[in-house]
C-alpha positions as CSV (number, residue, x, y, z in Angstrom):
1,M,223.1,65.5,190.8
2,N,221.6,62.4,189.1
3,S,218.6,64.4,188.2
4,I,220.7,67.1,186.5
5,T,222.6,64.4,184.6
6,S,219.4,62.8,183.4
7,V,217.9,66.2,182.2
8,N,221.1,67.1,180.3
9,S,221.3,63.7,178.7
10,N,217.7,63.9,177.5
11,A,218.3,67.3,176.1
12,V,221.4,66.2,174.2
13,S,219.8,63.1,172.8
14,G,216.5,64.8,172.0
15,V,218.0,67.2,169.4
16,P,219.1,64.6,166.9
17,L,215.9,62.7,167.4
18,Q,213.8,65.7,166.7
19,R,216.0,66.5,163.6
20,A,215.6,62.9,162.4
21,N,211.8,63.0,162.9
22,T,211.5,66.2,161.0
23,G,213.7,64.8,158.2
24,I,211.5,61.7,158.0
25,T,208.4,63.7,157.8
26,Q,209.8,65.9,155.0
27,S,211.1,62.8,153.0
28,L,207.7,61.1,153.3
29,E,206.0,64.2,152.1
30,K,208.2,64.5,149.1
31,L,207.8,60.8,148.2
32,S,204.0,60.8,148.6
33,S,203.4,64.1,146.8
34,G,206.0,63.6,144.0
35,S,207.1,67.2,144.5
36,R,210.4,68.2,145.9
37,I,209.1,71.7,146.7
38,N,205.9,71.6,148.7
39,R,206.2,75.0,150.3
40,A,208.3,78.1,149.7
41,A,210.5,77.2,152.6
42,D,211.7,74.1,150.9
43,D,213.4,76.0,148.1
44,A,212.4,79.6,147.6
45,A,214.4,80.2,144.4
46,G,213.5,76.9,142.9
47,L,209.8,77.6,143.6
48,Q,210.0,80.9,141.7
49,I,211.8,79.4,138.7
50,A,209.4,76.4,138.6
51,S,206.4,78.7,138.7
52,Q,207.7,80.7,135.8
53,L,208.4,77.6,133.8
54,A,204.9,76.3,134.6
55,S,203.3,79.5,133.2
56,Q,205.5,79.2,130.1
57,I,204.4,75.6,129.6
58,L,200.7,76.5,130.0
59,G,201.1,79.4,127.6
60,S,202.8,77.3,125.0
61,D,200.2,74.6,125.2
62,R,197.4,77.2,124.8
63,A,199.2,78.9,121.9
64,R,199.5,75.5,120.2
65,A,195.8,75.1,120.5
66,N,195.4,78.6,119.0
67,L,197.5,77.6,116.0
68,N,195.5,74.4,115.5
69,D,192.4,76.7,115.3
70,A,194.3,78.8,112.7
71,V,195.1,75.7,110.7
72,S,191.4,74.8,110.7
73,L,190.4,78.3,109.6
74,V,192.9,78.2,106.7
75,Q,191.7,74.7,105.7
76,T,188.1,76.0,105.6
77,A,189.1,79.0,103.5
78,E,191.2,76.9,101.2
79,G,188.4,74.4,100.7
80,A,186.0,77.3,99.7
81,L,188.6,78.6,97.3
82,G,189.0,75.2,95.8
83,Q,185.3,75.1,95.0
84,L,185.5,78.6,93.5
85,Q,188.4,77.5,91.3
86,S,186.5,74.4,90.2
87,N,183.4,76.5,89.3
88,V,185.4,79.1,87.4
89,G,187.2,76.4,85.6
90,R,183.9,75.0,84.4
91,I,182.7,78.4,83.4
92,R,185.8,78.9,81.3
93,E,185.2,75.6,79.7
94,L,181.7,76.7,78.8
95,S,183.0,80.0,77.5
96,V,185.4,78.1,75.2
97,A,182.5,76.0,74.0
98,A,180.4,79.2,73.4
99,A,183.2,80.7,71.4
100,N,182.4,78.3,68.6
101,S,180.4,79.9,65.7
102,T,178.7,76.6,64.9
103,L,176.4,76.8,67.9
104,S,172.8,77.7,67.6
105,A,171.1,80.3,69.7
106,Q,169.5,77.5,71.8
107,D,172.9,76.0,72.4
108,R,174.2,79.3,73.6
109,Q,171.3,79.7,76.0
110,A,171.9,76.3,77.5
111,L,175.6,77.1,78.0
112,A,174.8,80.5,79.4
113,A,172.2,79.0,81.9
114,E,174.8,76.6,83.3
115,A,177.4,79.4,83.5
116,E,175.0,81.6,85.3
117,Q,174.1,79.0,87.9
118,L,177.8,78.4,88.6
119,A,178.4,82.2,88.9
120,Q,175.5,82.3,91.5
121,S,177.1,79.4,93.3
122,N,180.3,81.3,93.5
123,D,178.4,84.3,94.9
124,D,176.9,82.1,97.6
125,I,180.3,80.7,98.5
126,V,181.9,84.1,98.8
127,R,179.0,85.5,100.8
128,T,178.5,82.6,103.2
129,A,182.0,81.2,103.8
130,E,182.8,81.7,107.4
131,F,184.7,80.2,110.4
132,N,183.0,80.3,113.8
133,G,180.7,83.0,112.6
134,Q,183.4,85.2,111.1
135,P,183.2,85.9,107.3
136,L,186.3,84.8,105.4
137,F,186.1,86.7,102.1
138,Q,183.9,89.7,102.8
139,G,184.4,92.5,105.2
140,N,187.2,90.8,107.0
141,S,190.0,93.1,108.3
142,G,192.3,90.1,109.1
143,F,193.0,87.5,111.8
144,N,195.4,87.7,114.7
145,F,196.6,84.6,116.5
146,Q,198.6,84.4,119.7
147,T,201.3,81.9,118.7
148,G,203.4,81.9,121.8
149,P,203.4,82.3,125.6
150,N,204.7,85.9,125.7
151,A,203.4,89.3,124.6
152,G,204.1,90.0,121.0
153,D,204.1,86.3,119.9
154,Q,201.5,86.9,117.3
155,I,200.9,86.0,113.6
156,S,198.5,88.1,111.6
157,F,197.2,87.5,108.1
158,S,194.3,88.6,105.9
159,L,192.3,86.5,103.5
160,P,192.0,88.2,100.1
161,N,188.5,89.4,99.1
162,Q,187.0,87.3,96.4
163,S,184.4,88.1,93.8
164,A,182.5,85.8,91.6
165,S,182.6,85.8,87.8
166,S,180.5,88.5,86.3
167,G,179.9,90.0,82.9
168,L,179.6,86.7,81.1
169,D,178.3,87.1,77.6
170,F,177.6,84.0,75.5
171,S,175.4,85.8,72.9
172,S,178.1,85.4,70.2
173,A,181.3,83.6,69.6
174,A,183.3,86.8,69.8
175,A,181.7,87.8,73.1
176,A,182.3,84.4,74.6
177,S,185.9,84.4,73.5
178,A,186.4,87.9,75.1
179,S,185.2,86.6,78.5
180,L,188.2,84.2,78.6
181,T,190.6,86.9,79.6
182,S,188.5,87.9,82.6
183,L,188.1,84.3,83.6
184,D,191.8,83.6,83.4
185,Q,192.5,86.6,85.7
186,T,190.0,85.2,88.2
187,L,191.6,81.8,88.1
188,S,195.0,83.3,88.6
189,S,193.8,85.3,91.5
190,I,192.2,82.3,93.2
191,A,195.4,80.2,92.6
192,D,197.5,83.0,94.2
193,S,195.2,83.1,97.2
194,R,195.4,79.3,97.6
195,A,199.2,79.4,97.4
196,Q,199.2,82.1,100.1
197,L,197.0,80.0,102.4
198,G,199.2,77.0,101.8
199,A,202.3,79.0,102.8
200,V,200.5,80.4,106.0
201,S,199.4,76.9,106.9
202,S,203.0,75.6,106.6
203,R,204.1,78.4,108.9
204,F,201.4,77.5,111.4
205,S,202.4,73.8,111.3
206,A,206.1,74.7,111.8
207,Q,205.2,76.9,114.8
208,I,203.1,74.1,116.3
209,N,206.1,71.8,116.1
210,A,208.4,74.4,117.6
211,L,206.0,75.0,120.5
212,Q,205.7,71.3,121.1
213,T,209.4,70.9,121.4
214,S,209.7,74.0,123.6
215,S,206.9,72.8,125.9
216,E,208.6,69.4,126.3
217,N,212.0,70.9,127.1
218,L,210.4,73.4,129.6
219,A,208.5,70.5,131.3
220,A,211.7,68.6,131.6
221,S,213.5,71.6,133.1
222,R,210.7,72.2,135.6
223,S,210.6,68.5,136.5
224,R,214.3,68.6,137.4
225,I,213.7,71.5,139.7
226,A,210.4,70.8,141.3
227,D,209.8,67.0,141.1
228,T,211.0,64.5,143.6
229,D,214.2,62.6,142.9
230,Y,212.9,59.2,144.3
231,A,216.3,57.6,144.4
232,S,217.7,60.5,146.5
233,A,214.6,60.9,148.6
234,T,214.5,57.2,149.4
235,S,218.2,57.2,150.4
236,Q,217.6,60.2,152.6
237,L,214.6,58.5,154.2
238,V,216.6,55.4,155.1
239,Q,219.5,57.5,156.5
240,Q,217.1,59.5,158.6
241,Q,215.4,56.4,159.9
242,I,218.8,55.0,161.0
243,S,219.5,58.3,162.7
244,Q,216.1,58.2,164.4
245,Q,216.8,54.7,165.7
246,A,220.3,55.6,166.9
247,A,218.9,58.7,168.7
248,L,216.2,56.6,170.3
249,A,218.8,54.1,171.5
250,V,220.9,56.9,172.9
251,Q,217.9,58.5,174.7
252,T,217.0,55.1,176.1
253,Q,220.5,54.6,177.5
254,A,220.5,58.2,178.8
255,N,217.2,57.6,180.6
256,A,218.5,54.4,182.1
257,L,221.8,55.8,183.3
258,P,220.5,57.4,186.6
259,S,219.0,54.0,187.6
260,V,222.2,52.2,186.9
261,T,224.2,54.7,188.9
262,L,221.8,54.4,191.9
263,S,222.0,50.7,191.8
264,L,225.8,50.8,192.1
265,L,225.6,53.1,195.1
266,R,223.3,50.8,197.0
């Protein structure tokens, strides 16, 4: 009879002790790892949501890097256009000078020589301008940038083809004056292209800021789901340690009970 009482007492007291030990192990795991969900069994639904949020965060961060590359590309193209505009402006200045009838033939040759060198420089810029090996102004069908974490989050744009100044004629004042119209058109085209690039760059910058905000909010949401609440976990650990100590005390008393009963019967 005493033996049966001892076994039953041990079984009853062992259940809360085992439960407390398991709880302490889980609490220590959460506190040491910093993660509330260390396996699917901890919170299956929370794990799925946290995983989806994590993929969105990674995608947003990568998209932001893509947009920074896009800004660099636009800045490279805009810098080349700025030099083109400067060269064409100087050629126009030379054309205005050549449109004066007081110049000698030698003067016109000097003006034409400088204008020709600037025109060749523009040819070189248009031909060699590139970003990461991709031409910017010749034979380019456009650029596509993944600007978000999901399919379809793309921005596409094309850089306008550019051509250097041609057909310059400084042989007479009238010929030089006539070239001003073509030069004005070229300057207007370059200015329009630079304005378009400025607008695209502003769009990219705005999208970068939006992705940064989105990524921060998603990270906060994921943290609330998956990260350990240290105040709560610490409180649970203390509670489970108290339960463990109480269960141990009960089990000790249960183990001692048969001996006490026998001593009374002697």
